[in-house]
C-alpha positions as CSV (number, residue, x, y, z in Angstrom):
1,X,89.7,84.1,51.0
2,X,90.6,81.2,52.8
3,X,88.8,79.6,56.1
4,X,89.9,77.6,59.0
5,X,89.6,74.4,58.9
6,X,88.5,71.6,61.1
7,X,90.4,68.1,60.5
8,X,88.4,65.6,63.4
9,X,89.7,62.0,61.4
10,X,92.4,61.3,64.5
11,X,89.2,61.8,66.8
12,X,86.5,60.5,65.2
13,X,88.2,57.2,64.6
14,X,87.9,56.8,68.4
15,X,83.6,57.4,68.1
16,X,81.2,55.7,66.1
17,X,79.7,57.3,63.2
18,X,76.1,56.3,65.0
19,X,77.2,58.4,68.3
20,X,78.5,62.1,65.9
21,X,75.0,60.9,64.0
22,X,72.8,60.8,67.0
23,X,74.4,64.2,68.5
24,X,73.8,66.1,65.2
25,X,70.0,66.9,66.2
26,X,70.7,67.8,69.6
27,X,73.7,70.1,68.0
28,X,71.4,71.7,65.2
29,X,68.8,72.7,67.9
30,X,71.5,74.2,69.5
31,X,72.6,76.3,67.0
32,X,68.8,77.2,66.5
33,X,68.4,78.1,70.0
34,X,71.4,80.7,69.8
35,X,69.9,82.4,66.8
36,X,66.6,82.7,68.0
37,X,67.5,83.7,71.3
38,X,65.3,80.7,73.2
39,X,67.9,79.3,75.3
40,X,69.2,80.0,78.9
41,X,71.2,83.3,79.2
42,X,69.8,84.8,76.1
43,X,70.2,88.1,77.6
44,X,73.9,87.8,76.6
45,X,73.5,87.1,72.7
46,X,75.0,90.9,71.7
47,X,78.1,89.0,70.7
48,X,76.5,86.7,68.4
49,X,75.9,89.2,65.5
50,X,78.1,91.7,66.5
51,X,80.8,91.3,63.8
52,X,78.5,91.8,60.7
53,X,76.6,94.8,62.8
54,X,80.1,96.9,63.4
55,X,80.3,100.2,61.3
56,X,82.5,102.0,60.1
57,X,81.7,104.5,61.6
58,X,82.5,102.8,65.3
59,X,85.4,101.7,63.7
60,X,86.8,105.0,62.6
61,X,86.2,106.5,66.2
62,X,88.2,103.7,67.8
63,X,91.0,104.2,65.4
64,X,90.9,108.1,65.8
65,X,91.1,107.4,69.5
66,X,94.0,105.0,68.9
67,X,95.7,107.2,67.0
68,X,95.5,110.5,69.5
69,X,96.9,107.7,71.8
70,X,99.7,106.6,70.0
71,X,100.6,109.9,69.1
72,X,100.8,110.9,73.1
73,X,102.3,107.8,74.6
74,X,105.0,105.6,74.5
75,X,103.3,102.8,77.0
76,X,99.7,102.1,77.1
77,X,98.6,100.3,80.1
78,X,95.3,98.2,79.6
79,X,93.6,98.1,83.1
80,X,91.2,94.7,82.9
81,X,90.8,91.6,84.1
82,X,89.4,88.1,82.3
83,X,87.4,89.1,79.3
84,X,88.6,92.7,79.8
85,X,91.7,91.7,78.7
86,X,92.6,88.3,77.7
87,X,91.2,88.7,74.0
88,X,93.2,92.0,73.4
89,X,96.1,90.4,74.9
90,X,96.1,86.9,72.6
91,X,95.6,89.2,69.0
92,X,98.1,91.7,70.3
93,X,100.6,89.0,71.2
94,X,99.9,86.6,68.2
95,X,100.8,89.7,66.2
96,X,103.1,91.7,67.5
97,X,107.4,90.9,67.0
98,X,107.6,88.4,70.5
99,X,110.6,90.7,71.4
100,X,109.6,94.2,70.5
101,X,108.4,95.2,74.2
102,X,112.5,94.5,74.9
103,X,113.9,96.9,72.6
104,X,111.1,99.1,71.0
105,X,112.1,101.3,68.3
106,X,109.3,103.5,68.6
107,X,107.0,103.1,65.9
108,X,104.4,101.6,68.1
109,X,104.1,101.9,71.7
110,X,104.6,98.7,74.3
111,X,101.5,97.7,75.1
112,X,101.7,96.6,79.0
113,X,98.6,94.6,81.0
114,X,97.7,95.4,84.6
115,X,94.9,94.9,87.1
116,X,94.9,91.1,86.5
117,X,96.2,90.4,89.8
118,X,96.8,91.4,93.5
119,X,100.2,90.8,93.2
120,X,102.3,93.8,95.1
121,X,105.6,93.3,93.4
122,X,104.0,93.2,90.3
123,X,102.7,96.6,90.6
124,X,105.4,98.4,92.2
125,X,107.7,97.3,89.4
126,X,104.8,98.3,86.9
127,X,104.7,101.7,88.6
128,X,108.8,102.0,88.6
129,X,108.9,101.2,85.3
130,X,106.5,103.5,84.1
131,X,108.4,106.5,85.9
132,X,109.6,109.1,83.5
133,X,107.8,107.1,80.4
134,X,105.2,108.5,78.5
135,X,102.0,106.4,79.1
136,X,98.2,106.4,79.1
137,X,95.9,104.3,80.6
138,X,92.8,102.1,79.0
139,X,90.6,101.1,81.7
140,X,88.5,98.2,80.9
141,X,85.7,97.9,83.0
142,X,81.9,97.2,83.3
143,X,81.5,98.0,87.1
144,X,84.4,100.0,87.8
145,X,84.5,97.9,91.2
146,X,86.4,94.4,90.1
147,X,88.9,94.7,93.0
148,X,92.1,94.0,91.0
149,X,91.7,96.7,88.1
150,X,90.1,99.4,90.4
151,X,93.1,99.0,92.5
152,X,95.7,98.7,89.5
153,X,93.7,101.8,87.9
154,X,94.0,104.2,91.7
155,X,98.0,103.4,91.2
156,X,98.3,104.0,87.5
157,X,95.3,107.4,87.3
158,X,97.5,108.8,90.4
159,X,100.9,108.5,88.7
160,X,99.8,109.3,85.2
161,X,98.3,112.8,86.7
162,X,101.4,113.2,88.7
163,X,103.8,112.3,85.8
164,X,102.4,114.2,82.9
165,X,99.8,116.7,84.3
166,X,95.9,116.4,85.1
167,X,95.2,117.9,81.8
168,X,97.2,115.4,79.8
169,X,96.0,112.5,81.9
170,X,92.4,113.3,80.4
171,X,93.6,113.0,76.8
172,X,96.1,110.1,77.5
173,X,93.2,108.0,79.9
174,X,90.2,106.5,78.1
175,X,87.4,104.2,80.1
176,X,85.7,101.1,78.7
177,X,82.6,100.8,80.6
178,X,79.2,101.0,81.3
179,X,76.7,103.5,79.3
180,X,75.0,105.0,82.2
181,X,76.3,103.5,85.7
182,X,79.1,102.7,87.5
183,X,82.5,103.7,89.5
184,X,83.6,103.9,86.2
185,X,81.5,105.5,84.1
186,X,81.3,108.2,87.2
187,X,84.9,108.6,87.0
188,X,84.7,109.1,83.3
189,X,82.3,111.3,83.4
190,X,83.8,113.2,85.8
191,X,87.3,113.7,84.6
192,X,86.3,114.0,81.1
193,X,87.8,110.8,79.7
194,X,86.9,109.8,76.4
195,X,85.4,106.4,76.8
196,X,83.8,103.2,75.1
197,X,80.9,101.1,76.2
198,X,80.8,97.5,76.9
199,X,77.3,96.6,75.5
200,X,75.2,95.3,78.2
201,X,74.6,92.2,76.4
202,X,77.5,91.4,75.8
203,X,79.7,89.7,78.3
204,X,83.1,89.5,79.0
205,X,84.5,86.3,77.5
206,X,82.5,87.2,74.8
207,X,83.8,91.3,74.3
208,X,87.2,90.7,72.1
209,X,85.4,92.7,69.1
210,X,83.8,95.4,71.3
211,X,86.1,98.5,72.2
212,X,87.2,96.4,75.2
213,X,89.5,93.8,72.7
214,X,89.4,96.7,69.2
215,X,90.7,99.6,71.5
216,X,93.9,97.8,72.5
217,X,94.7,96.1,69.5
218,X,94.3,99.2,67.2
219,X,96.4,101.5,70.2
220,X,99.0,98.2,69.1
221,X,99.0,99.1,65.4
222,X,97.0,96.5,64.1
223,X,94.2,95.9,61.1
224,X,90.7,96.3,63.2
225,X,88.8,96.5,60.1
226,X,90.0,93.1,59.0
227,X,90.0,91.6,62.6
228,X,86.5,92.3,62.2
229,X,85.4,91.3,58.3
230,X,87.3,87.6,59.1
231,X,84.7,87.7,62.5
232,X,81.7,88.7,60.1
233,X,82.6,85.8,57.3
234,X,82.9,83.0,60.4
235,X,79.3,84.3,61.2
236,X,78.0,83.6,57.6
237,X,80.0,80.3,57.6
238,X,78.6,78.9,61.1
239,X,75.3,80.2,60.8
240,X,72.2,77.5,61.5
241,X,71.3,77.0,57.6
242,X,74.9,75.8,56.9
243,X,75.1,72.1,56.6
244,X,76.0,70.4,59.7
245,X,78.9,68.7,57.7
246,X,80.2,72.4,56.7
247,X,79.8,74.4,59.8
248,X,82.9,74.2,61.8
249,X,81.6,75.5,64.8
250,X,78.5,72.5,65.1
251,X,80.9,69.9,64.4
252,X,83.5,70.9,67.1
253,X,81.0,71.7,69.5
254,X,79.4,68.0,68.7
255,X,82.4,66.0,68.3
256,X,83.8,67.4,72.3
257,X,80.6,66.5,73.7
258,X,80.9,63.0,72.0
259,X,84.3,62.8,73.5
260,X,83.1,64.3,76.9
261,X,80.0,61.5,77.1
262,X,82.9,59.3,76.4
263,X,85.0,59.9,79.0
264,X,87.3,62.4,77.8
265,X,86.7,65.3,80.8
266,X,89.7,66.9,79.7
267,X,90.3,69.7,76.6
268,X,93.9,70.3,75.7
269,X,94.8,72.9,73.5
270,X,98.0,72.7,71.8
271,X,99.7,74.9,69.4
272,X,102.9,74.8,68.0
273,X,103.4,78.1,67.3
274,X,104.5,80.4,70.9
275,X,103.2,83.7,69.5
276,X,99.6,81.2,70.1
277,X,99.9,81.5,74.1
278,X,97.8,83.7,75.4
279,X,95.1,82.6,72.6
280,X,94.9,79.7,74.8
281,X,94.6,81.7,78.1
282,X,91.6,83.0,76.5
283,X,89.9,80.0,75.2
284,X,90.5,79.0,78.8
285,X,88.6,81.6,80.1
286,X,86.0,81.5,77.0
287,X,85.3,77.5,78.0
288,X,86.2,77.4,81.5
289,X,83.5,80.1,82.6
290,X,81.1,79.1,80.4
291,X,80.6,75.3,80.5
292,X,82.0,74.3,84.2
293,X,78.9,74.5,86.3
294,X,75.9,72.7,87.4
295,X,78.7,69.9,88.2
296,X,79.3,69.6,84.5
297,X,81.8,70.4,81.8
298,X,84.8,69.7,79.8
299,X,88.0,71.2,81.8
300,X,90.0,73.3,79.6
301,X,94.0,73.1,79.2
302,X,96.2,74.3,77.2
303,X,99.8,73.7,76.3
304,X,102.5,75.3,73.7
305,X,104.2,72.9,71.7
306,X,106.9,71.4,71.8
307,X,108.2,73.3,74.3
308,X,105.8,71.3,76.7
309,X,106.6,68.1,75.2
310,X,109.6,68.1,77.0
311,X,107.8,68.9,80.5
312,X,103.6,67.8,80.1
313,X,104.6,65.3,77.4
314,X,105.2,62.6,79.5
315,X,101.3,63.0,80.8
316,X,99.8,63.6,77.9
317,X,101.3,60.7,76.3
318,X,101.1,57.7,79.2
319,X,98.8,59.5,81.8
320,X,95.1,58.5,82.9
321,X,93.0,58.4,79.3
322,X,90.5,61.4,80.0
323,X,92.0,64.0,77.4
324,X,91.5,64.9,74.3
325,X,93.5,67.1,72.1
326,X,92.8,70.3,69.8
327,X,95.6,71.8,67.8
328,X,96.0,74.8,66.3
329,X,97.8,74.6,63.0
330,X,99.1,77.4,61.4
331,X,100.0,76.7,58.0
332,X,102.2,79.7,56.9
333,X,104.9,81.6,59.2
334,X,105.5,85.0,58.5
335,X,109.0,85.1,58.6
336,X,111.6,82.2,56.8
337,X,114.8,80.9,58.4
338,X,116.4,78.0,56.8
339,X,118.8,75.7,58.9
340,X,122.4,76.1,58.6
341,X,125.4,74.1,57.8
342,X,128.1,73.4,60.5
343,X,131.3,71.7,59.8
344,X,131.9,69.7,62.9
345,X,127.8,68.6,63.0
346,X,128.6,67.5,66.4
347,X,124.7,67.5,67.2
348,X,123.9,65.3,64.0
349,X,122.2,67.8,62.3
350,X,123.7,68.2,59.1
351,X,120.6,66.3,57.5
352,X,118.4,69.2,58.0
353,X,120.8,71.7,55.9
354,X,118.9,74.1,54.2
355,X,115.6,73.4,54.9
356,X,113.2,75.8,56.7
357,X,112.7,75.7,60.4
358,X,108.5,75.5,59.9
359,X,109.5,72.4,58.2
360,X,110.9,71.1,61.2
361,X,108.0,72.4,63.4
362,X,105.6,71.0,61.0
363,X,106.8,66.9,61.4
364,X,107.3,67.8,65.1
365,X,103.6,68.5,65.1
366,X,102.4,65.5,62.8
367,X,104.7,63.2,64.7
368,X,103.1,64.3,68.2
369,X,99.9,63.6,66.6
370,X,100.6,60.5,65.6
371,X,102.4,59.5,68.8
372,X,99.0,60.6,70.9
373,X,96.6,59.2,69.2
374,X,98.8,55.7,69.7
375,X,98.7,56.6,73.4
376,X,95.0,57.0,73.0
377,X,94.6,60.6,73.0
378,X,91.6,61.5,70.7
379,X,93.0,64.5,68.8
380,X,91.1,67.3,66.6
381,X,93.2,70.0,64.5
382,X,92.3,73.6,63.8
383,X,93.9,74.8,60.4
384,X,95.1,78.2,60.2
385,X,96.3,79.7,56.7
386,X,98.4,82.3,58.6
387,X,98.4,84.2,61.6
388,X,97.2,87.5,60.2
389,X,94.1,90.0,61.9
390,X,91.8,88.0,59.5
391,X,92.2,84.5,60.5
392,X,92.7,85.5,63.9
393,X,89.1,87.1,63.7
394,X,87.7,84.1,62.0
395,X,89.4,81.4,65.6
396,X,87.9,83.9,67.6
397,X,84.0,83.8,66.2
398,X,84.3,80.2,65.6
399,X,85.4,79.6,69.3
400,X,82.9,82.0,70.2
401,X,80.1,80.3,68.4
402,X,81.2,76.5,69.4
403,X,80.7,77.2,72.4
404,X,77.5,78.6,72.5
405,X,76.5,75.8,70.8
406,X,78.3,73.3,73.3
407,X,77.2,74.9,76.1
408,X,73.9,74.6,75.1
409,X,74.0,71.2,73.8
410,X,75.8,70.3,77.1
411,X,72.7,71.7,78.9
412,X,73.9,74.6,81.1
413,X,73.8,78.1,80.3
414,X,76.9,79.0,78.9
415,X,76.8,82.9,79.4
416,X,76.7,83.5,83.3
417,X,79.5,82.8,86.1
418,X,77.5,82.1,89.2
419,X,80.9,80.3,90.7
420,X,82.7,83.3,90.1
421,X,81.0,85.3,93.2
422,X,82.2,82.8,95.7
423,X,85.8,84.1,96.4
424,X,84.9,87.5,96.3
425,X,82.5,87.3,99.4
426,X,85.1,85.2,101.5
427,X,87.8,88.0,100.7
428,X,85.9,90.8,101.1
429,X,84.7,89.6,104.9
430,X,88.1,88.9,105.8
431,X,89.1,92.5,104.6
432,X,86.5,93.8,106.7
433,X,84.4,95.6,103.7
434,X,81.3,97.4,105.3
435,X,78.5,95.2,104.8
436,X,79.9,92.0,104.6
437,X,80.1,91.7,109.1
438,X,77.7,88.5,108.5
439,X,80.0,86.7,106.3
440,X,83.1,88.0,108.4
441,X,81.4,86.1,111.5
442,X,80.6,83.1,109.7
443,X,84.3,83.0,108.6
444,X,85.4,83.4,111.4
445,X,84.0,80.7,112.8
446,X,85.3,78.4,110.9
447,X,89.2,79.6,111.3
């Protein structure tokens, strides 16, 4: 099988060979620290060898549960926020039909996502859409008390029980949560829901290859065995014993840290395949939450191209030169569309007649890369042979491993997120949650 590759010549021309060579020992040491568990946050390294440790029995259990949900549901709502839904959504949208949810043919359930915002209109419209539908719920929460997800699950549980009856609701509601504690675990045990465990040593943003991601992906009808195999192969390809020049995770970590030290504070992840939009969103959380701390960190941004060339393109081309770009390029699309002939040729595009639309897209990608480099933007390029479960598994693990290496190289703990709690304390105080009286008084004095 092929593997995804990293092309960096358009970035390295902005950096001296000595800079990369100087960083190499530090990056390699960071990868060894991951492997040996000597890095900060080493109690959250359960993702590191997860792909190679997943058993056939575990996958069979996930697939059997997905089959039960698929048999009894025309719609499945995945309730979760952040790492509890972004990875699953990234894979499902990358592999699915772009318009299937608009006119589902019944071969697969509609997969919806909730619990990732506090939008009243969104929740009202979701509940209205689900009326009369045979829907089930996958509730993903380690604690069961995350406000966005807990609120959505309350509504969904009540509606499912009212529409489908208590007994059927117990068959089509599945919990993915902590093994022993938390509100979601208590509810699952009390109601008798089928449940899967989120490992204690795997943080949310690294959890795609746990039941958090694998169960929704299986429910959508995709091959989770191939996804895991791709990740397992990338696990081997990025291990510390793989030489630096052949280790794409180590090279990516080195390049982005070198560019950061050279004043490139923003990384833009770009794709020329609209199916990868949610992959961008998952990547933004992975790198933003892992590296943005202690006053450090590359800011992760993302664009969908060529679409955003007509909005963000001007800023990328001519704006402040504090950015670099990483492009995900897919070699082979699944479908073939040829450019048609038009007798009048009013748009002047008959010169493209008979050529594949993907050829036009690839030349747009190459032309964009050349223009951005000429405009002072270093460009990295990740090449995927195709959008498939196997190569998406490779891509996910590559980004995870590179993130751990990069964070260690930067000198931060890539596996905690101390800044995430700040808004919650203020929100609970403003809402008058018991136990937040002192914070409430402090906030009132500032308003």
